C-alpha positions as CSV (number, residue, x, y, z in Angstrom):
1,M,7.3,-66.1,20.9
2,F,3.7,-67.0,20.2
3,E,0.3,-66.7,21.8
4,R,-2.4,-69.3,22.3
5,D,-6.0,-68.4,22.8
6,C,-8.5,-71.1,23.7
7,G,-11.7,-69.2,23.3
8,A,-14.0,-66.6,24.8
9,T,-14.1,-68.0,28.4
10,T,-10.3,-68.1,28.8
11,G,-7.5,-65.5,28.4
12,S,-4.6,-65.8,26.0
13,S,-1.3,-67.4,26.9
14,A,2.0,-65.9,25.9
15,Q,4.7,-68.5,25.3
16,V,8.3,-68.8,24.1
17,S,9.9,-71.8,22.4
18,V,13.5,-72.4,21.3
19,V,13.4,-74.4,18.1
20,D,15.7,-75.0,15.1
21,P,15.2,-72.8,12.1
22,G,12.2,-73.9,10.1
23,E,10.8,-76.0,12.9
24,I,7.3,-75.3,14.2
25,P,6.9,-75.0,17.9
26,E,5.0,-77.8,19.7
27,Y,1.6,-77.2,21.3
28,V,3.1,-75.5,24.3
29,G,6.2,-73.3,24.7
30,N,9.3,-75.3,25.7
31,A,11.0,-72.3,27.4
32,F,8.3,-70.0,28.9
33,R,4.6,-70.2,29.5
34,S,2.4,-67.5,31.0
35,D,-1.1,-66.0,31.0
36,G,-2.9,-62.9,32.1
37,D,-4.9,-64.8,34.7
38,A,-8.2,-64.4,32.7
39,G,-7.8,-60.6,32.8
40,H,-6.9,-60.2,36.5
41,A,-3.4,-59.3,35.6
42,G,-4.4,-56.1,33.9
43,T,-5.1,-54.9,30.3
44,K,-1.4,-54.9,29.1
45,A,-0.7,-58.4,30.5
46,R,-3.5,-59.9,28.4
47,S,-1.7,-59.2,25.1
48,S,1.4,-60.9,23.6
49,S,3.1,-57.5,23.9
50,A,3.5,-58.3,27.7
51,V,6.3,-60.8,26.7
52,E,9.4,-60.0,24.6
53,A,12.3,-62.3,23.7
54,Q,15.7,-61.0,22.6
55,W,18.7,-63.1,21.4
56,L,22.0,-61.9,23.1
57,S,24.0,-64.5,21.2
58,S,23.5,-67.9,19.5
59,G,23.5,-69.5,22.9
60,A,21.8,-66.9,25.1
61,L,18.3,-65.5,25.2
62,V,16.6,-63.0,27.5
63,V,12.9,-63.1,28.0
64,R,11.2,-60.0,29.5
65,Y,7.7,-60.3,30.8
66,A,5.1,-58.1,32.6
67,S,5.5,-58.8,36.3
68,A,1.7,-59.1,36.6
69,L,1.6,-62.2,34.4
70,R,0.9,-65.6,35.9
71,I,3.9,-67.8,35.1
72,F,3.6,-71.6,34.5
73,S,7.1,-72.4,33.3
74,K,10.5,-70.6,33.1
75,E,13.2,-73.1,31.8
76,P,16.8,-72.0,32.4
77,D,18.2,-74.0,29.5
78,V,16.5,-75.4,26.3
79,H,18.5,-77.2,23.6
80,G,21.8,-75.7,24.9
81,V,20.5,-72.1,24.9
82,R,20.9,-70.4,28.3
83,I,17.7,-68.3,29.1
84,T,17.5,-65.5,31.6
85,Y,14.2,-63.9,32.7
86,Q,13.5,-60.3,33.6
87,P,10.1,-59.2,35.0
88,T,9.2,-55.7,34.0
89,E,6.6,-53.3,35.3
90,Q,3.5,-52.8,33.2
91,R,3.3,-49.7,31.1
């Protein structure tokens, strides 16, 4: 889980990558990519706390994300890891 921020005129982007231990994620998340739609998704959705990733086992990951986020990519499988997604209400 990491966040990209491209400057003052754009919002931040919460992303998730599945990589081997010690490997640095590529420029974009290979599993999940989202943003807060330049603030239109609400205050909570603009922060990296709007996305949470939890390992269920070595081959299963669940990603929970604020339902207000704008989603660009939700991959179901990355490097043999099955990924499920759960939208949540903003708190």
